C-alpha positions, -999 to 999 in steps of 0.1 A, spaced: 16 -413 -610 17 -403 -573 -10 -385 -553 17 -358 -543 21 -352 -579 -16 -342 -578 -14 -321 -552 18 -299 -569 -8 -293 -596 -31 -280 -568 -4 -256 -551 12 -246 -586 -22 -233 -604 -24 -205 -577 5 -190 -594 -18 -188 -623 -43 -169 -610 -38 -135 -614 -35 -143 -652 -65 -167 -651 -88 -140 -632 -80 -107 -653 -87 -132 -683 -120 -140 -669 -130 -104 -660 -120 -89 -696 -142 -111 -712 -171 -106 -686 -165 -68 -696 -170 -77 -735 -194 -107 -739 -202 -121 -775 -231 -143 -787 -230 -171 -811 -207 -189 -828 -185 -158 -838 -167 -145 -813 -135 -126 -825 -128 -105 -793 -130 -137 -772 -112 -157 -795 -85 -127 -799 -81 -126 -762 -75 -164 -762 -49 -162 -787 -30 -136 -767 -33 -154 -735 -16 -180 -752 9 -163 -771 44 -174 -770 37 -210 -758 42 -242 -783 11 -250 -794 -3 -260 -825 -37 -238 -828 -66 -249 -858 -94 -229 -869 -125 -241 -885 -147 -227 -912 -179 -227 -896 -172 -208 -862 -144 -190 -841 -136 -215 -822 -102 -229 -815 -88 -266 -812 -53 -260 -792 -26 -292 -793 -1 -293 -769 19 -321 -779 40 -342 -748 73 -348 -747 66 -388 -745 45 -405 -771 15 -418 -758 -25 -408 -764 -45 -378 -768 -74 -362 -739 -94 -332 -750 -104 -310 -728 -131 -285 -735 -142 -249 -725 -171 -231 -737 -170 -192 -748 -198 -174 -756 -226 -155 -733 -263 -149 -731 -285 -123 -748 -296 -105 -713 -292 -79 -689 -263 -81 -664 -279 -66 -630 -247 -64 -605 -224 -42 -588 -195 -56 -600 -168 -34 -610 -162 -54 -641 -197 -61 -653 -206 -61 -688 -202 -32 -709 -224 -45 -735 -261 -38 -732 -280 -68 -732 -254 -95 -728 -239 -112 -699 -221 -138 -689 -245 -155 -668 -234 -193 -674 -199 -190 -661 -183 -196 -696 -163 -168 -692 -147 -191 -664 -146 -219 -683 -125 -202 -712 -100 -187 -681 -95 -219 -667 -86 -238 -696 -62 -213 -707 -50 -216 -671 -48 -255 -681 -29 -248 -711 -3 -228 -693 4 -256 -666 7 -284 -690 27 -267 -711 54 -261 -682 51 -299 -676 53 -313 -715 83 -331 -716 71 -349 -689 35 -358 -707 31 -392 -718 7 -383 -748 -12 -351 -762 -37 -325 -751 -63 -306 -776 -81 -280 -757 -115 -271 -775 -126 -231 -769 -158 -232 -782 -184 -209 -789 -221 -211 -798 -231 -233 -767 -261 -211 -754 -282 -230 -783 -261 -224 -815 -246 -262 -817 -210 -246 -814 -195 -285 -805 -217 -299 -835 -204 -275 -860 -167 -277 -844 -167 -312 -850 -184 -308 -886 -154 -289 -897 -131 -320 -886 -112 -308 -856 -120 -333 -835 -107 -360 -858 -75 -344 -872 -42 -358 -856 -39 -365 -830 -73 -380 -822 -84 -377 -788 -96 -409 -772 -113 -395 -740 -128 -357 -734 -134 -340 -702 -150 -305 -695 -159 -285 -666 -190 -264 -656 -193 -243 -630 -221 -238 -606 -235 -210 -583 -255 -236 -565 -229 -262 -552 -202 -250 -523 -173 -235 -535 -142 -256 -549 -164 -293 -547 -164 -310 -580 -197 -327 -585 -207 -353 -610 -227 -387 -619 -225 -414 -643 -249 -419 -670 -272 -387 -682 -258 -355 -664 -281 -333 -684 -309 -333 -702 -321 -336 -741 -338 -300 -749 -358 -297 -779 -382 -267 -789 -420 -271 -790 -442 -249 -814 -477 -249 -815 -500 -233 -840 -538 -228 -832 -559 -218 -860 -590 -205 -854 -617 -178 -871 -615 -140 -852 -641 -118 -852 -661 -91 -826 -651 -101 -792 -687 -92 -782 -699 -119 -807 -679 -150 -800 -704 -172 -815 -696 -162 -845 -659 -171 -841 -641 -201 -834 -620 -182 -806 -582 -199 -801 -574 -181 -769 -594 -207 -748 -586 -234 -768 -548 -224 -760 -553 -223 -724 -568 -258 -724 -544 -275 -745 -516 -261 -720 -533 -271 -691 -541 -307 -705 -501 -310 -717 -494 -311 -675 -518 -332 -674 -504 -355 -699 -469 -352 -682 -477 -368 -650 -505 -390 -663 -486 -405 -692 -448 -406 -687 -429 -427 -663 -420 -410 -630 -385 -431 -634 -380 -418 -671 -392 -379 -667 -396 -353 -686 -399 -318 -681 -422 -297 -703 -427 -258 -702 -449 -237 -724 -431 -200 -724 -445 -180 -747 -483 -175 -758 -488 -144 -786 -522 -140 -796 -546 -109 -805 -538 -68 -813 -565 -52 -791 -592 -61 -763 -620 -57 -786 -615 -82 -816 -611 -121 -811 -578 -130 -830 -576 -156 -859 -549 -177 -841 -525 -184 -812 -489 -194 -813 -471 -213 -782 -438 -222 -780 -419 -242 -749 -394 -261 -740 -392 -300 -737 -366 -318 -718 -355 -358 -714 -330 -383 -705 -343 -411 -729 -352 -414 -762 -378 -434 -751 -394 -407 -731 -385 -382 -756 -404 -399 -785 -435 -405 -762 -432 -367 -753 -434 -359 -789 -460 -380 -799 -481 -370 -769 -479 -334 -773 -494 -339 -810 -520 -357 -800 -531 -336 -772 -528 -305 -791 -544 -316 -822 -575 -336 -808 -586 -302 -781 -583 -280 -811 -605 -303 -835 -630 -309 -805 -635 -268 -806 -634 -270 -842 -603 -259 -848 -569 -270 -859 -534 -272 -843 -500 -276 -856 -470 -290 -838 -435 -289 -847 -403 -294 -832 -369 -280 -831 -343 -307 -819 -314 -294 -795 -292 -309 -779 -292 -348 -771 -289 -363 -734 -252 -358 -719 -242 -390 -709 -212 -394 -686 -189 -424 -692 -189 -445 -656 -153 -451 -659 -144 -415 -665 -166 -404 -634 -149 -427 -614 -117 -413 -626 -129 -380 -622 -135 -390 -584 -104 -405 -578 -88 -370 -589 -111 -343 -574 -102 -364 -538 -65 -365 -541 -65 -330 -553 -86 -316 -526 -96 -344 -500 -125 -364 -497 -148 -333 -493 -135 -325 -528 -160 -342 -544 -201 -348 -541 -217 -369 -559 -250 -361 -576 -280 -382 -570 -298 -371 -599 -291 -352 -632 -306 -319 -640 -327 -306 -666 -303 -281 -680 -287 -294 -717 -253 -290 -729 -237 -293 -762 -211 -312 -752 -231 -339 -756 -222 -343 -792 -185 -347 -777 -194 -373 -757 -213 -395 -787 -179 -393 -802 -154 -403 -771 -158 -416 -736 -157 -389 -712 -174 -368 -687 -185 -336 -678 -185 -322 -642 -192 -291 -619 -174 -268 -602 -189 -255 -570 -185 -218 -571 -210 -204 -545 -198 -166 -534 -180 -161 -506 -209 -154 -475 -237 -169 -495 -255 -203 -490 -250 -223 -522 -283 -231 -519 -300 -196 -523 -269 -187 -547 -285 -166 -581 -280 -196 -605 -266 -197 -638 -284 -176 -664 -298 -151 -637 -292 -115 -643 -274 -117 -609 -251 -144 -611 -220 -144 -594 -191 -165 -588 -160 -170 -565 -131 -167 -585 -111 -184 -561 -126 -214 -570 -112 -216 -603 -81 -226 -592 -96 -257 -583 -111 -261 -622 -75 -254 -635 -59 -278 -613 -84 -310 -621 -82 -301 -658 -47 -306 -657 -47 -333 -630 -71 -358 -654 -51 -350 -686 -20 -360 -666 -31 -389 -652 -55 -404 -683 -19 -398 -705 -1 -418 -676 -22 -445 -677 -38 -447 -709 -75 -451 -701 -102 -441 -678 
């Protein structure tokens, strides 16, 4: 395949922008949460109506696996876009802002879905020339609901034709618009939920000596955990530990019986993850015991590390440079502590996730409202780059049969 052919993708996808922008805005107005997204799935099906595709849906979620069979025998590649929103308010002045109170597409999944639909249309136009097949994974439940894992367990990835490689795009307002960014190895972190219960003995706030007050013990544990991170964890195999909720008490003159805390643990290796789990338990239990209280620590295991295949990243970099020039790709010096359930897909097959810069026009990307902000906005024109990347990655992989 020639570079000129790749450039054709960048130009051709512009024709699809009115549909892509319209779909993105429709989804943005009507955000849905979790594993069951009936309106979002309906919008995707309508946008794909009339195309020669196979569409499958599993029993566990409303996710769709769309298969486009090429005109020639060959390998299969998976392109993925997530579809769910976040349970948070939207504070923008967009004319198409969320119409559902307490829900917002603040992580760009509306754009991910719209770009993937655009890629289906673009590749469908050239299906007779494709040397293999493309599977498009429209996935719900990325925001903490393990949607990718459910779709895998439903057998949607293992159904014929079975993909040999996977690729995904995640937008970022904190990267210049249209720029593709990635790195080999760890791209995003593993994410676990930490829950700590400190059991004491309540009583009158004027007589703390008759109680076993869990509140100062909770405060001491929080501070000690920060010291544990900086003194017991290798700085070159880092973790982030944030205690984000502390719940205790009912009124000002009663020392409560207990305190419940929760937070998030992010890590990039199994070694750091295991060491953090053991250390958090040790710190909490022993500080509580020193004050004649008890502490119980529980973990809710979240997404694994999103691990990019080095050959896939080099492949994506070459495609981005061919499409958009030398300035179209920016290597990431370090991974980010956010987590992604595309990690489950990458455990099954080699591939990569890249970031697509969508800094709003006139806004310095370094100061743009980030993903998960109630004021997050994006440059919709950059979605053309996302469509082109999906299509060009798929075509070139099928042409070569490997990363």
